[in-house]
C-alpha positions as CSV (number, residue, x, y, z in Angstrom):
1,M,0.2,0.2,0.0
2,K,1.6,3.4,-0.9
3,I,1.1,5.6,1.8
4,L,2.7,8.9,2.8
5,L,3.3,9.5,6.8
6,L,2.7,12.4,8.9
7,S,4.5,12.1,11.8
8,V,3.8,13.2,15.4
9,V,5.9,13.2,18.2
10,A,4.3,13.1,22.4
11,S,6.0,14.9,24.5
12,I,5.9,13.9,28.5
13,G,7.7,16.2,31.3
14,V,8.3,15.2,34.9
15,L,9.1,17.1,37.8
16,Q,9.4,16.0,41.3
17,P,6.3,16.6,44.0
18,D,8.3,19.0,46.1
19,L,9.7,21.3,43.2
20,S,7.7,24.4,41.1
21,F,7.4,24.6,37.8
22,N,9.8,27.2,36.2
23,P,9.9,27.9,32.7
24,E,13.3,29.2,32.5
25,I,15.0,26.5,33.8
26,N,15.7,23.7,31.4
27,T,17.2,21.3,33.9
28,V,16.7,20.2,37.6
29,E,19.1,18.7,39.6
30,T,18.1,15.5,40.9
31,K,18.7,12.3,40.3
32,M,16.0,11.8,37.8
33,D,16.4,10.8,33.2
34,K,15.9,14.2,31.7
35,C,13.3,12.8,28.8
36,N,14.2,14.9,25.4
37,F,11.8,14.5,22.5
38,S,12.1,16.0,19.3
39,A,9.4,18.6,17.9
40,P,6.8,16.7,15.9
41,G,8.3,15.6,12.4
42,F,7.1,14.8,8.9
43,V,8.5,11.3,7.9
44,L,7.4,9.4,4.2
45,Q,7.4,5.8,3.8
46,D,10.6,4.4,3.4
47,S,12.8,7.6,4.3
48,D,15.2,8.1,7.2
49,G,13.6,11.8,7.6
50,S,16.5,13.0,6.3
51,G,15.0,15.0,3.9
52,R,15.8,13.1,0.9
53,M,13.3,10.7,-1.0
54,S,13.7,9.0,-4.3
55,S,11.2,10.6,-7.1
56,I,9.7,7.5,-8.0
57,V,9.1,6.6,-4.6
58,F,7.6,10.1,-4.2
59,K,5.2,9.8,-7.2
60,M,3.6,6.6,-6.1
61,Q,2.5,7.6,-3.1
62,D,-1.4,7.6,-3.1
63,Y,-2.5,8.4,0.8
64,C,-1.2,10.0,3.9
65,R,-1.9,9.7,7.3
66,A,-0.4,11.3,10.9
67,E,1.2,8.8,13.7
68,L,3.5,9.1,16.5
69,K,6.5,7.9,16.1
70,D,8.0,5.3,18.5
71,F,4.6,4.9,19.8
72,E,3.6,1.7,21.2
73,F,-0.1,2.5,21.4
74,D,-2.4,2.5,18.7
75,V,-3.4,5.9,18.1
76,R,-5.4,7.4,15.1
77,F,-4.8,10.8,13.8
78,E,-7.1,11.9,10.8
79,V,-5.2,14.1,8.5
80,I,-7.7,17.4,8.2
81,S,-5.7,19.6,5.7
82,A,-2.3,20.5,4.1
83,T,-0.6,22.7,2.0
84,A,2.0,21.5,-0.6
85,Y,4.6,23.7,-2.4
86,F,7.0,22.3,-5.5
87,T,10.0,24.2,-6.8
88,G,13.3,23.2,-8.1
89,D,14.0,21.4,-11.5
90,G,10.5,20.8,-13.5
91,F,9.0,23.6,-11.7
92,P,10.4,27.0,-13.0
93,Q,7.5,28.9,-10.6
94,M,6.7,27.7,-7.1
95,K,3.4,25.8,-8.0
96,R,0.9,25.1,-4.7
97,G,-1.6,22.5,-4.2
98,F,-4.3,22.0,-1.3
99,I,-5.0,18.4,-0.1
100,T,-7.9,18.7,2.6
101,S,-7.9,14.7,3.1
102,S,-5.7,11.8,3.6
103,S,-6.1,11.3,-0.4
104,L,-3.1,13.2,-2.1
105,K,-5.1,13.0,-5.7
106,P,-5.6,16.7,-5.6
107,I,-1.8,17.2,-6.0
108,K,-1.0,14.4,-8.0
109,E,-0.4,16.0,-10.8
110,L,2.3,18.3,-9.3
111,M,3.4,15.0,-8.2
112,S,3.1,13.4,-11.6
113,K,5.8,16.3,-12.7
114,S,8.3,16.0,-10.1
115,R,11.4,14.7,-11.2
116,P,15.4,14.3,-9.4
117,G,15.8,18.0,-8.6
118,T,12.5,18.8,-6.8
119,I,11.9,20.5,-3.9
120,V,8.5,19.3,-2.0
121,T,7.6,21.0,0.9
122,F,4.4,20.2,2.9
123,D,3.1,22.8,5.3
124,E,0.4,23.9,7.4
125,I,-0.4,20.5,8.3
126,K,-3.7,20.0,10.5
127,V,-4.8,16.6,12.3
128,K,-6.9,15.4,14.7
129,G,-6.9,13.4,17.1
130,P,-8.7,11.0,19.3
131,D,-9.4,13.6,21.6
132,G,-11.1,15.8,18.7
133,M,-8.0,18.4,18.8
134,V,-6.9,20.1,15.9
135,R,-2.9,20.4,15.8
136,T,-1.0,21.8,13.3
137,L,2.3,19.9,12.6
138,P,5.7,22.0,11.7
139,G,6.4,21.8,7.7
140,V,9.1,19.4,6.3
141,S,10.9,19.6,3.0
142,Y,12.2,17.1,0.8
143,L,14.7,17.2,-1.8
144,L,14.0,14.6,-4.4
145,Y,16.7,12.3,-6.0
C-alpha cells in the first residue's frame, strides 16, 4: 500500500512533587533522568527523515496519514488539510497544491511532474487527534533524487 506518513511526536514532562514549575529552568538537578523529545516531524514512507527521497517513490504515494513516532499504542490521527509547495527542477515557478483529507489525489498532477532536483514542502499540516483536538504540525521539505 502506498502511504505518505505524517509523524507526530508526544512529549512528556516529569517534575518531583516538591519542585515548582519554572519555565526559565531547562533542567532540574536531581537523580531523575531527563526526557528529551524532538519536535513533531514529517516522515514519508521508506524515508529516514533525512529530507531526501527518491522521486519514483514519491510519485507512487496515494495517501497520507499522521502517526505518533515510536509510540507503543495504536492512536489514530485524521489528516484534515495540508499545503504542498513544489519548486526546483521541473518547476520554473513555485506551484502550490492543497489536500483536504488523507488522499493525495488533489496534488497528483503536481506530483507526476516532480523529478530529481524537485523540492517538495508540506506546510500547514492539520490533523485531528483521538481527543478531537485539531493540531498543526510544522512543515518539512524533501529534496527528490
